[in-house]
Kinemage of the C-alpha trace (Angstrom):
@kinemage 1
@onewidth
@group {chain A} dominant
@subgroup {mainchain}
@vectorlist {calphas} color= white
{ca met a 1} P 142.417 83.497 -93.579
{ca ser a 2} L 139.754 85.968 -92.550
{ca gly a 3} L 141.953 86.998 -89.497
{ca leu a 4} L 145.033 87.658 -91.418
{ca ala a 5} L 146.392 90.921 -92.450
{ca thr a 6} L 145.624 91.938 -96.370
{ca val a 7} L 147.723 93.438 -99.003
{ca asp a 8} L 147.091 97.191 -99.383
{ca arg a 9} L 144.855 97.703 -102.551
{ca asp a 10} L 146.558 100.955 -103.630
{ca leu a 11} L 150.044 98.881 -103.475
{ca ser a 12} L 148.648 96.351 -105.672
{ca asp a 13} L 147.232 99.112 -108.059
{ca met a 14} L 150.260 100.686 -108.353
{ca leu a 15} L 152.274 97.712 -109.067
{ca asp a 16} L 149.825 96.325 -111.661
{ca lys a 17} L 150.178 99.550 -113.751
{ca val a 18} L 153.732 99.402 -113.325
{ca phe a 19} L 154.476 96.112 -114.446
{ca thr a 20} L 151.897 96.144 -117.600
{ca asp a 21} L 153.765 99.237 -118.656
{ca leu a 22} L 157.077 97.399 -118.348
{ca val a 23} L 156.103 94.294 -119.794
{ca ala a 24} L 154.487 96.308 -122.866
{ca ala a 25} L 158.222 97.893 -123.387
{ca gln a 26} L 159.758 94.358 -122.767
{ca gly a 27} L 158.279 92.846 -125.709
{ca glu a 28} L 158.519 89.342 -126.779
{ca ser a 29} L 162.328 88.889 -126.354
{ca ala a 30} L 164.622 88.335 -123.201
{ca pro a 31} L 166.377 91.810 -122.280
{ca asp a 32} L 169.703 92.738 -123.624
{ca asp a 33} L 171.906 94.550 -121.226
{ca gly a 34} L 170.700 98.000 -122.169
{ca trp a 35} L 166.874 97.138 -121.718
{ca phe a 36} L 167.762 95.436 -118.566
{ca arg a 37} L 169.575 98.764 -117.072
{ca ser a 38} L 167.046 101.179 -118.490
{ca ala a 39} L 164.278 98.871 -116.748
{ca trp a 40} L 166.129 98.412 -113.773
{ca arg a 41} L 166.453 102.225 -113.330
{ca glu a 42} L 163.144 103.021 -113.542
{ca leu a 43} L 161.986 100.388 -110.979
{ca asp a 44} L 164.766 101.538 -108.670
{ca his a 45} L 163.435 105.220 -109.386
{ca leu a 46} L 159.961 103.782 -107.488
{ca gly a 47} L 161.767 102.160 -104.667
{ca leu a 48} L 160.827 98.678 -105.779
{ca val a 49} L 164.536 97.124 -106.364
{ca his a 50} L 165.675 97.762 -102.526
{ca phe a 51} L 162.040 97.219 -101.563
{ca thr a 52} L 162.216 94.895 -98.254
{ca thr a 53} L 165.857 96.886 -97.584
{ca pro a 54} L 165.829 98.743 -94.461
{ca glu a 55} L 165.403 102.621 -94.866
{ca glu a 56} L 168.431 103.157 -93.096
{ca glu a 57} L 170.336 101.116 -95.864
{ca gly a 58} L 168.831 103.173 -98.716
{ca gly a 59} L 165.527 100.755 -99.290
{ca ser a 60} L 161.768 101.013 -98.716
{ca gly a 61} L 161.772 98.835 -95.482
{ca ala a 62} L 158.765 97.094 -96.811
{ca ser a 63} L 157.577 94.038 -94.843
{ca trp a 64} L 157.124 90.503 -96.143
{ca leu a 65} L 153.416 91.153 -96.579
{ca asp a 66} L 154.295 93.835 -98.954
{ca cys a 67} L 157.309 91.940 -100.522
{ca phe a 68} L 154.609 89.210 -101.437
{ca ala a 69} L 152.638 91.515 -103.029
{ca leu a 70} L 155.518 92.768 -105.407
{ca his a 71} L 156.975 89.381 -106.421
{ca arg a 72} L 153.287 87.630 -106.644
{ca ala a 73} L 152.655 91.149 -109.003
{ca ala a 74} L 155.598 90.434 -110.792
{ca ala a 75} L 155.357 87.020 -111.383
{ca arg a 76} L 151.522 87.471 -112.509
{ca his a 77} L 152.279 89.830 -115.089
{ca gly a 78} L 155.156 87.858 -116.520
{ca val a 79} L 158.077 90.278 -115.348
{ca gln a 80} L 161.728 89.020 -116.536
{ca leu a 81} L 164.019 90.753 -113.823
{ca pro a 82} L 165.775 89.615 -110.978
{ca leu a 83} L 163.702 91.800 -108.202
{ca gly a 84} L 163.631 89.103 -105.413
{ca asp a 85} L 167.145 87.556 -106.232
{ca his a 86} L 168.540 90.891 -105.949
{ca asp a 87} L 166.744 92.049 -102.912
{ca val a 88} L 165.569 89.495 -100.863
{ca leu a 89} L 168.696 87.391 -101.251
{ca gly a 90} L 171.661 89.426 -102.907
{ca arg a 91} L 171.335 92.562 -100.699
{ca trp a 92} L 170.155 90.741 -97.702
{ca leu a 93} L 173.279 88.643 -97.836
{ca ala a 94} L 175.528 91.448 -98.580
{ca ala a 95} L 173.972 93.216 -95.432
{ca arg a 96} L 175.217 90.206 -93.489
{ca leu a 97} L 178.619 90.737 -94.627
{ca gly a 98} L 178.802 94.384 -94.187
{ca ile a 99} L 178.857 94.831 -97.760
{ca asp a 100} L 177.714 98.311 -99.260
{ca cys a 101} L 176.354 97.338 -102.677
{ca arg a 102} L 173.715 100.309 -102.700
{ca his a 103} L 173.839 101.014 -106.557
{ca glu a 104} L 175.018 97.291 -107.591
{ca val a 105} L 172.785 94.499 -108.818
{ca val a 106} L 173.705 91.865 -106.467
{ca val a 107} L 172.909 88.180 -106.702
{ca val a 108} L 173.586 85.015 -105.041
{ca gly a 109} L 175.199 82.164 -106.928
{ca trp a 110} L 175.931 78.542 -105.425
{ca thr a 111} L 178.740 75.955 -106.145
{ca arg a 112} L 177.564 72.846 -107.820
{ca met a 113} L 179.449 69.886 -109.169
{ca his a 114} L 179.114 69.318 -112.881
{ca gly a 115} L 180.910 67.132 -114.954
{ca gly a 116} L 183.457 66.798 -111.911
{ca asp a 117} L 184.511 70.383 -111.629
{ca val a 118} L 183.005 73.112 -109.116
{ca val a 119} L 180.871 75.465 -110.996
{ca val a 120} L 179.039 78.483 -109.647
{ca glu a 121} L 175.095 78.795 -110.916
{ca ala a 122} L 173.853 82.031 -110.295
{ca pro a 123} L 170.572 83.537 -111.650
{ca trp a 124} L 171.201 86.538 -113.923
{ca gly a 125} L 174.730 86.209 -113.411
{ca arg a 126} L 175.889 88.317 -116.507
{ca tyr a 127} L 173.566 91.237 -115.764
{ca ala a 128} L 174.866 91.326 -112.041
{ca asp a 129} L 177.375 93.729 -110.885
{ca arg a 130} L 178.612 91.417 -108.112
{ca val a 131} L 178.067 87.885 -107.229
{ca leu a 132} L 178.000 86.538 -103.889
{ca val a 133} L 178.921 82.491 -104.084
{ca val a 134} L 178.021 80.319 -101.460
{ca ala a 135} L 179.825 77.307 -101.140
{ca pro a 136} L 177.804 74.695 -98.801
{ca gly a 137} L 180.019 72.436 -96.245
{ca arg a 138} L 178.937 69.999 -93.660
{ca asp a 139} L 176.579 70.300 -90.867
{ca gly a 140} L 174.999 73.301 -92.246
{ca met a 141} L 177.875 75.515 -92.329
{ca ala a 142} L 179.080 77.437 -95.561
{ca ser a 143} L 181.672 79.933 -96.956
{ca val a 144} L 180.441 82.985 -99.259
{ca ser a 145} L 183.304 84.782 -101.304
{ca val a 146} L 182.514 87.921 -103.450
{ca his a 147} L 183.108 88.656 -107.053
{ca val a 148} L 182.604 91.130 -109.499
{ca ala a 149} L 180.436 89.582 -112.258
{ca gln a 150} L 181.805 91.253 -115.334
{ca glu a 151} L 185.295 89.316 -114.368
{ca leu a 152} L 184.004 86.006 -114.379
{ca ser a 153} L 183.357 84.114 -117.516
{ca trp a 154} L 179.846 83.206 -117.804
{ca glu a 155} L 178.150 80.370 -119.773
{ca his a 156} L 174.718 81.430 -120.494
{ca gly a 157} L 172.141 79.235 -119.249
{ca ala a 158} L 168.276 79.331 -118.854
{ca asn a 159} L 166.003 77.749 -116.547
{ca leu a 160} L 162.620 76.303 -118.142
{ca ala a 161} L 160.928 79.281 -118.661
{ca gly a 162} L 164.115 80.879 -120.251
{ca his a 163} L 164.983 83.073 -117.308
{ca pro a 164} L 169.120 83.201 -117.143
{ca arg a 165} L 170.479 80.869 -115.300
{ca asp a 166} L 174.295 81.470 -115.837
{ca arg a 167} L 177.026 79.403 -114.992
{ca ala a 168} L 181.081 80.393 -114.205
{ca lys a 169} L 183.996 78.082 -113.755
{ca asp a 170} L 187.647 78.343 -112.553
{ca ile a 171} L 186.482 80.389 -109.673
{ca thr a 172} L 188.969 80.655 -106.669
{ca leu a 173} L 187.157 80.578 -103.396
{ca thr a 174} L 189.720 79.733 -100.809
{ca asn a 175} L 191.415 82.648 -100.376
{ca thr a 176} L 188.720 85.368 -100.388
{ca ser a 177} L 185.969 83.165 -98.493
{ca thr a 178} L 184.243 84.131 -95.513
{ca ala a 179} L 182.690 81.543 -92.888
{ca leu a 180} L 179.137 81.705 -93.272
{ca pro a 181} L 177.283 80.657 -89.949
{ca gly a 182} L 174.571 77.720 -90.253
{ca ser a 183} L 171.953 80.239 -88.935
{ca val a 184} L 172.892 82.326 -91.930
{ca thr a 185} L 172.901 79.923 -94.426
{ca asp a 186} L 169.488 78.568 -93.286
{ca ala a 187} L 168.023 82.003 -93.364
{ca leu a 188} L 168.925 82.482 -96.840
{ca arg a 189} L 167.503 78.958 -97.682
{ca leu a 190} L 164.246 80.192 -96.086
{ca arg a 191} L 164.314 83.724 -97.589
{ca gly a 192} L 164.681 81.969 -101.063
{ca ala a 193} L 161.646 79.195 -100.575
{ca leu a 194} L 159.085 81.971 -99.163
{ca leu a 195} L 160.084 84.056 -102.421
{ca arg a 196} L 159.929 81.436 -104.797
{ca ser a 197} L 156.530 80.503 -103.076
{ca ala a 198} L 155.027 84.171 -103.720
{ca gln a 199} L 156.023 83.784 -107.377
{ca ile a 200} L 154.677 80.433 -108.050
{ca cys a 201} L 151.338 81.977 -106.347
{ca gly a 202} L 151.231 84.926 -108.737
{ca ala a 203} L 152.074 82.778 -111.719
{ca leu a 204} L 149.544 79.981 -110.801
{ca glu a 205} L 147.053 82.932 -110.525
{ca arg a 206} L 147.436 84.076 -114.158
{ca ser a 207} L 147.709 80.899 -115.438
{ca val a 208} L 143.788 80.146 -114.267
{ca gln a 209} L 142.917 83.574 -115.326
{ca glu a 210} L 143.880 82.634 -118.668
{ca ala a 211} L 142.341 79.340 -119.043
{ca val a 212} L 138.805 81.012 -117.728
{ca ala a 213} L 139.058 84.003 -120.415
{ca his a 214} L 139.983 81.660 -122.927
{ca ala a 215} L 137.242 79.259 -122.038
{ca arg a 216} L 134.636 81.719 -122.080
{ca leu a 217} L 135.388 83.221 -125.618
{ca arg a 218} L 136.057 79.975 -127.386
{ca glu a 219} L 133.304 77.712 -128.863
{ca gln a 220} L 133.164 74.199 -129.648
{ca phe a 221} L 130.191 72.471 -131.052
{ca gly a 222} L 128.042 75.613 -131.244
{ca arg a 223} L 128.624 76.152 -127.412
{ca arg a 224} L 131.349 77.752 -125.195
{ca leu a 225} L 134.088 75.947 -123.733
{ca ile a 226} L 132.986 77.094 -120.210
{ca asp a 227} L 129.368 75.935 -120.632
{ca phe a 228} L 130.791 72.299 -120.851
{ca gln a 229} L 130.892 70.476 -117.477
{ca ala a 230} L 134.213 68.834 -118.068
{ca val a 231} L 135.930 72.229 -118.312
{ca gln a 232} L 134.086 73.523 -115.623
{ca ser a 233} L 135.525 70.598 -113.634
{ca leu a 234} L 139.135 70.926 -115.147
{ca leu a 235} L 138.785 75.077 -113.869
{ca ala a 236} L 137.515 74.626 -110.767
{ca gly a 237} L 140.171 71.912 -109.733
{ca ala a 238} L 143.004 74.426 -111.298
{ca ala a 239} L 141.804 77.242 -109.287
{ca glu a 240} L 140.995 75.047 -105.873
{ca glu a 241} L 144.847 74.187 -106.268
{ca ala a 242} L 146.191 77.608 -106.879
{ca glu a 243} L 144.129 79.100 -103.955
{ca leu a 244} L 145.278 76.455 -101.764
{ca ala a 245} L 148.643 77.727 -102.597
{ca arg a 246} L 148.108 81.282 -102.246
{ca ala a 247} L 146.400 80.532 -98.786
{ca ala a 248} L 149.568 78.639 -97.180
{ca thr a 249} L 151.655 81.169 -98.570
{ca met a 250} L 149.674 83.784 -97.443
{ca ala a 251} L 149.732 82.197 -93.900
{ca ala a 252} L 153.622 82.031 -93.807
{ca val a 253} L 153.920 85.751 -95.048
{ca his a 254} L 151.612 86.978 -92.177
{ca glu a 255} L 153.725 84.792 -89.794
{ca ala a 256} L 157.255 86.317 -91.177
{ca thr a 257} L 155.615 89.627 -90.969
{ca lys a 258} L 154.811 89.161 -86.977
{ca ala a 259} L 158.140 87.769 -86.353
{ca asp a 260} L 159.912 90.725 -87.804
{ca gly a 261} L 161.073 88.977 -90.811
{ca asp a 262} L 163.034 86.240 -88.414
{ca leu a 263} L 161.926 83.268 -90.706
{ca ser a 264} L 163.554 80.930 -88.430
{ca arg a 265} L 160.877 81.324 -86.137
{ca val a 266} L 158.337 80.355 -88.737
{ca arg a 267} L 160.152 77.402 -90.240
{ca gly a 268} L 157.345 75.346 -90.358
{ca his a 269} L 154.990 77.913 -92.231
{ca val a 270} L 157.611 78.329 -94.876
{ca ala a 271} L 157.751 74.528 -95.369
{ca val a 272} L 154.168 74.182 -95.969
{ca ala a 273} L 154.046 77.315 -98.029
{ca lys a 274} L 156.806 75.996 -100.211
{ca ser a 275} L 155.401 72.566 -100.235
{ca cys a 276} L 151.807 73.468 -101.159
{ca thr a 277} L 153.303 75.885 -104.037
{ca ala a 278} L 155.438 73.243 -105.489
{ca his a 279} L 152.721 70.348 -104.967
{ca ala a 280} L 150.094 72.631 -107.190
{ca val a 281} L 152.018 73.819 -109.856
{ca gly a 282} L 151.671 69.902 -111.118
{ca pro a 283} L 147.483 69.878 -111.357
{ca val a 284} L 147.552 73.453 -112.273
{ca thr a 285} L 149.427 73.583 -115.216
{ca arg a 286} L 147.928 70.451 -116.413
{ca lys a 287} L 144.745 71.632 -116.341
{ca val a 288} L 145.261 74.933 -117.663
{ca his a 289} L 146.742 73.159 -120.638
{ca gln a 290} L 144.286 70.792 -121.011
{ca val a 291} L 141.546 73.722 -121.546
{ca leu a 292} L 143.391 75.459 -123.775
{ca gly a 293} L 144.837 72.430 -125.823
{ca ala a 294} L 147.965 72.931 -128.223
{ca ile a 295} L 147.350 76.606 -128.456
{ca gly a 296} L 148.834 76.962 -124.550
{ca thr a 297} L 152.078 75.894 -125.656
{ca thr a 298} L 152.498 77.822 -128.668
{ca lys a 299} L 153.924 81.991 -129.029
{ca glu a 300} L 150.276 82.646 -130.057
{ca his a 301} L 149.438 82.450 -126.522
{ca asp a 302} L 150.444 83.978 -123.220
{ca leu a 303} L 149.865 80.845 -121.089
{ca his a 304} L 153.247 79.359 -121.193
{ca lys a 305} L 154.821 82.720 -120.035
{ca phe a 306} L 153.117 81.733 -116.603
{ca thr a 307} L 153.229 77.904 -116.310
{ca leu a 308} L 156.725 77.569 -117.313
{ca pro a 309} L 158.014 79.862 -114.614
{ca ala a 310} L 156.108 77.967 -112.424
{ca leu a 311} L 157.288 74.672 -113.136
{ca ala a 312} L 160.901 76.239 -113.232
{ca trp a 313} L 160.274 77.792 -109.737
{ca arg a 314} L 158.731 74.628 -108.126
{ca thr a 315} L 162.551 73.058 -107.127
{ca glu a 316} L 164.428 75.976 -106.463
{ca tyr a 317} L 165.358 76.476 -102.943
{ca gly a 318} L 163.785 73.359 -102.274
{ca gly a 319} L 161.160 71.209 -103.877
{ca ala a 320} L 157.487 69.606 -102.513
{ca ala a 321} L 159.745 66.513 -101.558
{ca glu a 322} L 162.540 68.101 -99.576
{ca trp a 323} L 160.174 70.500 -97.463
{ca asn a 324} L 157.990 67.498 -96.786
{ca ala a 325} L 160.794 66.129 -95.084
{ca val a 326} L 161.185 68.962 -92.663
{ca leu a 327} L 157.400 68.811 -91.666
{ca ala a 328} L 158.102 64.913 -91.659
{ca ala a 329} L 160.710 65.402 -89.281
{ca ala a 330} L 158.902 67.821 -86.872
{ca val a 331} L 155.934 65.214 -86.653
{ca arg a 332} L 158.227 62.354 -85.569
{ca lys a 333} L 160.046 64.354 -83.234
{ca asp a 334} L 157.624 65.839 -80.922
{ca gly a 335} L 154.001 63.950 -82.611
{ca leu a 336} L 151.572 65.284 -85.189
{ca leu a 337} L 149.518 67.208 -82.547
{ca ala a 338} L 152.771 68.878 -81.419
{ca ala a 339} L 153.823 69.884 -84.939
{ca trp a 340} L 150.099 71.127 -85.372
{ca arg a 341} L 149.907 73.598 -82.534
{ca ala a 342} L 153.376 74.803 -83.037
{ca gln a 343} L 151.831 75.981 -86.393
{ca leu a 344} L 149.313 77.437 -84.838
{ca asp a 345} L 151.373 78.845 -82.233
{ca gly a 346} L 153.752 80.105 -84.604
{ca arg a 347} L 156.801 78.326 -83.065
{ca lys a 348} L 159.831 77.097 -84.685
{ca val a 349} L 159.103 73.843 -86.366
């Protein structure tokens, strides 16, 4: 990893300060619409809402490296806002469709079968201004329709971490749908996978930090927890898994930056990143919760604010098994050495 570009220190320090203040203002409760809008305007003023959007479209034009820094930091601080779902996914897809939504909160919803009905599941749907509904079809094709969020009837839902994952039914897709090329659908999926990988990295990093801090302060049988070899082993194992996830994701981010954001050229790196981060979630959360014991699952401690999002994110935009299958297919097609060289050369897998 020594030859890879690193995150700008000034940017990291700024993000830490911004998110520390934001979380302090948010408190323990999930944001209502009033809080959401005020926090959103504050981050918009700082250029973080449209971070990766090109400057000519009103954004900050940030690279994938800066994008990693933003969403890793947001997850590390437990920020509950759809920054990535709006900018990395919603705004990006809107631009592909030629939709001007500069001052709107835009998220991507996906059609699913639920109880025999076609429903739309959208992260933060109740807080959005517009929802771009993607209906996957055959052979990688899809259709997309644009909806005003407030005109939809939302069934409020949440993922494991309590982040809004809302569902809408009875949406007419046929009359307003636009065909979405397979390349765009694939790119959207890759962007979602790399976004979730960055978020998982931040959540796992903070989880390990929380466990280390607890072990240094907590005493058992007259000794600090961190002085017990068994606890040291748990912390070392958790840190190793979190670092492997970070290294894999940083490698993918580095290649994505070199490829000017064209993730189709670095599919293998994205697959490795999402596979490694998804794999790391289980052992890291298990080990850090072992260190803290029961208190780590209660509201009295912050650990669950980071382990639960990681557990929720590991299956979004493809779990480990799905991305392992992508890598396995490349090995079956070209052989292990060829697939490995493609990774090293930054070619498409």
